[in-house]
C-alpha positions as CSV (number, residue, x, y, z in Angstrom):
1,M,18.9,-19.4,10.8
2,N,21.8,-19.2,8.4
3,M,20.8,-17.0,5.5
4,R,22.4,-14.1,3.7
5,V,20.6,-11.5,1.6
6,D,22.6,-12.3,-1.5
7,Q,21.3,-15.9,-1.2
8,V,17.7,-14.9,-1.7
9,K,16.6,-15.8,-5.2
10,R,12.9,-16.7,-4.7
11,I,10.3,-15.3,-2.4
12,G,6.8,-16.7,-1.6
13,I,3.6,-14.8,-0.8
14,I,0.6,-16.5,0.8
15,G,-2.5,-14.6,-0.1
16,S,-3.5,-12.5,-3.1
17,G,-5.9,-9.9,-1.7
18,A,-5.1,-6.2,-1.5
19,L,-1.4,-6.7,-0.4
20,G,-0.1,-9.8,-2.1
21,P,-0.2,-8.7,-5.7
22,T,1.5,-5.4,-5.0
23,L,4.2,-7.1,-2.9
24,A,4.7,-9.5,-5.8
25,A,5.1,-6.6,-8.2
26,C,7.6,-4.9,-5.8
27,A,9.7,-8.0,-5.7
28,A,9.4,-9.4,-9.3
29,P,12.0,-7.0,-11.0
30,K,14.7,-8.6,-8.8
31,Y,13.4,-12.0,-7.5
32,E,11.4,-15.0,-8.6
33,V,8.0,-14.8,-6.9
34,V,5.5,-17.5,-6.0
35,L,2.1,-16.1,-5.2
36,K,0.0,-18.7,-3.4
37,R,-3.7,-18.2,-3.4
38,R,-6.6,-20.4,-2.2
39,S,-7.8,-21.3,-5.8
40,I,-6.6,-20.7,-9.3
41,S,-9.7,-22.1,-11.1
42,N,-12.4,-20.3,-13.0
43,G,-10.2,-17.4,-14.1
44,L,-8.8,-16.7,-10.6
45,K,-5.2,-17.3,-11.8
46,E,-5.5,-14.8,-14.6
47,E,-7.2,-12.3,-12.3
48,A,-4.4,-12.5,-9.8
49,M,-1.8,-12.1,-12.5
50,Q,-3.7,-9.0,-13.9
51,R,-3.5,-7.5,-10.4
52,V,0.2,-8.0,-10.4
53,T,0.9,-6.7,-13.9
54,R,-1.1,-3.5,-13.6
55,C,1.3,-2.4,-10.9
56,F,4.2,-2.2,-13.3
57,P,3.2,1.0,-15.3
58,G,3.0,3.0,-12.1
59,M,6.5,1.7,-11.1
60,V,7.9,2.8,-14.5
61,K,6.2,6.2,-14.3
62,R,7.9,6.8,-10.9
63,N,11.2,5.6,-12.3
64,F,11.4,2.7,-9.8
65,I,12.0,0.3,-12.7
66,T,12.7,0.6,-16.4
67,E,10.3,-0.3,-19.2
68,E,12.6,-3.3,-20.0
69,Q,12.3,-4.5,-16.4
70,A,8.5,-4.1,-16.5
71,E,8.4,-6.3,-19.6
72,V,10.4,-9.1,-18.0
73,A,9.0,-9.0,-14.4
74,P,5.7,-10.8,-15.1
75,S,7.6,-13.8,-16.3
76,R,9.2,-14.1,-12.8
77,V,5.8,-14.4,-11.1
78,K,4.1,-17.8,-10.7
79,I,0.5,-18.0,-9.5
80,T,-0.3,-21.3,-7.7
81,D,-2.7,-22.9,-5.3
82,N,-0.2,-25.5,-4.1
83,F,1.9,-25.0,-1.0
84,N,4.6,-27.3,-2.4
85,D,5.5,-24.6,-4.8
86,L,6.9,-22.6,-1.9
87,K,9.6,-25.2,-1.1
88,D,12.5,-23.4,-2.8
89,C,11.7,-19.9,-1.4
90,Q,14.2,-18.3,1.0
91,V,11.6,-15.8,2.4
92,V,7.9,-16.4,2.7
93,F,5.4,-13.6,3.4
94,D,1.9,-14.0,4.8
95,A,-0.6,-11.7,3.1
96,T,-3.8,-13.4,4.2
97,P,-6.8,-11.7,6.0
98,D,-6.2,-10.4,9.6
99,I,-7.4,-13.6,11.2
100,L,-4.8,-15.4,13.3
101,S,-6.0,-18.9,12.6
102,V,-5.8,-18.4,8.9
103,K,-2.3,-17.0,9.1
104,V,-1.1,-19.8,11.3
105,E,-2.6,-22.4,9.0
106,G,-0.7,-20.9,6.0
107,F,2.6,-20.8,7.8
108,Q,2.2,-24.3,9.2
109,A,1.6,-25.6,5.6
110,A,4.7,-23.7,4.4
111,N,6.7,-25.0,7.3
112,K,6.3,-28.5,6.1
113,V,7.9,-27.9,2.7
114,C,10.3,-25.0,3.2
115,S,14.0,-25.2,4.1
116,P,14.7,-24.9,7.9
117,D,16.6,-21.6,7.0
118,T,13.6,-20.0,5.2
119,V,12.5,-16.9,7.0
120,F,8.7,-16.3,7.6
121,M,7.5,-12.7,7.6
122,G,4.0,-11.7,8.7
123,T,2.7,-8.5,7.2
124,S,-0.2,-7.6,9.5
125,A,-0.2,-4.8,12.1
126,C,-3.3,-6.2,13.7
127,V,-2.3,-9.8,14.6
128,S,0.5,-10.2,17.2
129,I,3.7,-11.5,15.6
130,T,4.4,-13.3,18.9
131,S,1.2,-15.3,18.5
132,L,1.8,-15.9,14.8
133,A,5.4,-17.1,15.5
134,S,4.1,-19.5,18.2
135,G,2.0,-21.3,15.6
136,S,4.3,-21.0,12.6
137,G,6.4,-24.1,13.4
138,R,9.6,-22.0,13.3
139,P,9.2,-19.2,15.9
140,A,12.9,-18.2,15.9
141,N,12.7,-17.7,12.1
142,T,9.5,-15.6,12.1
143,M,9.2,-11.8,12.2
144,M,6.9,-9.0,11.1
145,A,7.3,-6.8,8.0
146,H,4.3,-4.5,7.9
147,F,4.2,-2.5,4.6
148,L,2.4,0.7,3.7
149,T,0.2,-0.3,0.8
150,P,0.3,-0.4,-2.1
151,V,3.7,-2.0,-1.5
152,H,5.0,-1.3,-5.0
153,I,4.6,2.4,-4.5
154,Y,5.3,3.2,-0.9
155,T,8.6,2.5,0.8
156,L,7.6,2.4,4.5
157,C,8.0,-1.0,6.3
158,E,7.5,-1.4,10.1
159,T,9.4,-4.4,11.4
160,V,8.8,-6.3,14.6
161,A,10.6,-9.1,16.4
162,A,8.4,-11.6,18.2
163,L,9.5,-12.6,21.7
164,Q,10.9,-15.7,20.1
165,T,12.6,-14.1,17.0
166,S,16.3,-14.7,16.9
167,P,18.7,-11.7,16.6
168,E,20.0,-13.3,13.4
169,T,16.5,-13.4,11.8
170,I,15.6,-9.8,12.6
171,E,19.0,-8.6,11.4
172,F,18.7,-10.6,8.1
173,G,15.1,-9.6,7.6
174,E,15.7,-5.9,8.0
175,K,18.7,-6.0,5.7
176,F,16.7,-7.9,3.1
177,L,13.8,-5.4,3.2
178,K,16.3,-2.5,2.8
179,E,18.7,-3.9,0.3
180,G,16.4,-6.4,-1.5
181,L,13.1,-4.6,-1.6
182,G,14.3,-1.0,-1.2
183,K,12.2,-0.2,1.9
184,T,12.5,2.4,4.6
185,V,12.6,0.2,7.7
186,V,11.5,1.3,11.2
187,R,11.5,-1.2,14.0
188,V,8.6,-0.9,16.4
189,K,7.0,-2.6,19.3
190,D,4.7,-5.6,19.1
191,T,1.5,-3.8,19.9
192,A,-2.0,-3.8,18.3
193,G,-1.9,-1.7,15.1
194,L,1.8,-1.0,15.5
195,I,2.2,2.7,14.6
196,Q,0.7,3.1,11.2
197,D,-2.6,1.3,11.7
198,Y,-3.0,2.6,15.2
199,F,-3.4,6.0,13.6
200,L,-5.0,4.9,10.3
201,F,-8.1,2.9,11.5
202,A,-8.9,5.5,14.1
203,Y,-8.7,8.1,11.3
204,F,-11.1,6.1,9.1
205,N,-13.5,5.6,12.0
206,H,-13.5,9.4,12.8
207,A,-14.3,10.1,9.1
208,C,-17.2,7.7,9.2
209,R,-18.5,9.2,12.4
210,A,-18.4,12.7,10.8
211,L,-20.3,11.4,7.7
212,D,-22.8,9.5,9.9
213,A,-23.4,12.7,11.9
214,G,-24.1,14.7,8.8
215,L,-21.1,17.0,9.2
216,G,-20.4,16.7,5.5
217,T,-20.5,14.4,2.5
218,A,-17.8,11.8,1.8
219,E,-16.5,13.9,-1.1
220,G,-16.6,17.1,1.0
221,I,-14.7,15.5,3.9
222,D,-12.1,14.2,1.5
223,T,-11.7,17.6,-0.1
224,I,-11.2,19.3,3.2
225,V,-8.7,16.7,4.4
226,K,-6.7,16.9,1.1
227,A,-6.7,20.7,0.9
228,G,-6.2,21.2,4.6
229,F,-3.5,18.7,5.3
230,G,-1.8,18.4,1.9
231,V,-2.4,14.6,1.4
232,K,-3.1,13.0,-1.9
233,L,-6.1,11.0,-0.9
234,G,-8.9,11.8,1.6
235,P,-10.1,9.1,4.1
236,F,-12.9,7.8,2.0
237,E,-10.8,7.6,-1.2
238,L,-8.1,5.8,0.8
239,M,-10.6,3.3,2.2
240,D,-11.7,2.6,-1.4
241,H,-8.1,2.1,-2.4
242,L,-7.2,-0.2,0.4
243,G,-10.5,-2.2,0.4
244,M,-13.1,-2.2,3.1
245,A,-13.6,-5.9,3.6
246,S,-10.0,-6.2,5.0
247,Q,-10.6,-3.0,7.0
248,I,-13.3,-4.8,9.0
249,D,-10.9,-7.7,9.9
250,S,-8.2,-5.3,10.8
251,C,-10.3,-3.0,13.0
252,N,-11.8,-6.0,14.8
253,A,-8.4,-7.5,15.4
254,I,-7.2,-4.3,17.0
255,Y,-10.4,-3.9,19.0
256,S,-10.2,-7.5,20.3
257,Q,-6.7,-6.8,21.7
258,T,-7.3,-3.3,23.1
259,L,-11.1,-3.2,23.8
260,D,-10.9,0.4,22.7
261,K,-14.2,1.2,20.9
262,S,-12.5,3.8,18.7
263,F,-11.0,0.8,16.7
264,A,-14.2,-1.2,16.3
265,A,-15.3,-1.4,12.7
266,H,-17.8,1.4,12.0
267,P,-21.4,0.3,11.2
268,L,-21.3,2.3,7.9
269,V,-18.3,0.3,6.7
270,V,-20.0,-3.0,7.7
271,K,-23.1,-2.0,5.7
272,M,-20.9,-1.0,2.7
273,V,-19.2,-4.4,2.7
274,A,-22.6,-6.2,3.1
275,A,-23.8,-4.3,0.0
276,G,-20.8,-5.4,-2.0
277,Y,-19.4,-1.8,-2.0
278,C,-15.9,-2.8,-0.9
279,G,-13.9,-0.3,-2.9
280,R,-11.9,0.3,-6.1
281,L,-10.9,-3.4,-6.7
282,S,-14.2,-5.0,-5.7
283,P,-16.3,-6.7,-8.4
284,S,-18.9,-3.9,-8.2
285,R,-16.2,-1.3,-8.7
286,K,-17.9,0.7,-6.1
287,G,-17.1,2.0,-2.6
288,W,-17.7,5.5,-1.4
289,Y,-17.0,6.3,-5.1
290,I,-17.4,4.6,-8.5
291,W,-14.2,3.3,-10.2
292,D,-13.5,2.0,-13.7
293,E,-11.6,-1.2,-14.6
294,K,-8.3,0.7,-14.6
295,G,-8.8,2.0,-11.1
296,N,-9.8,5.5,-12.0
297,K,-12.5,7.4,-10.1
298,T,-15.4,8.1,-12.4
299,G,-18.1,9.3,-10.0
300,I,-19.7,9.3,-6.5
301,N,-21.6,6.4,-5.2
302,N,-24.8,8.2,-4.1
303,L,-25.9,6.3,-1.0
304,P,-29.0,6.9,1.1
305,L,-26.9,7.4,4.3
């Protein structure tokens, strides 16, 4: 690997679910971004771009970027369904669901077209970066960058070196994340869930168990957690923000590695996803709450739980 941070001009992102568009928005004020999704037909290209562009007002509000940067940034983002469009990227992120075979498939396709110096970064805390590096086609140039989502708002990024990751790659990657994307970087061990998700998904499951046991309503539990611990979002609001379909994949990925039942996806979440109540950005605009098209909470989803 022979890459400097000042040589990075274009980054690629494979996947446009909950994480991909917010990562694209985070990078677009400074870099050209290629966002690769499975399909761009039937309005999916426009939908993906909308998910990117609606991040910029929040970045302006928090003084992360100027209004002028917010106006220019969308023009730096290309939405594509063709892996060949990643060929000129210096860094490629995987933002696909937490399924190892899907992630390996994406990196293998990118490996065929990208420069040998291009660095691959996984973003999942639930899939081993050592396993992903093994299937990537360039294990020495592969590392983990696990963001706190939404990426355009939060600065935390956990980094992990696979057993095969070269010292040059992890050094470059952490410098790029700090200087290029403005992240607070903490290196952690390659374990299921890393640190953030090890706590987060157990927290979600405890909240679901409390609800299932009738200890309180979703809104009541959220209110207690917010007032009692000083956080902005309660567990059910946060599940709606992050999306529950991806939560199932993540929980099951951690459970498969640890066999710790506290991480298995809770049956209530499985039922919610089966009903199409996947959260704030789902087509139904419903999760534990009801949301409008701008992502504002408008009511409670009264469920016969």
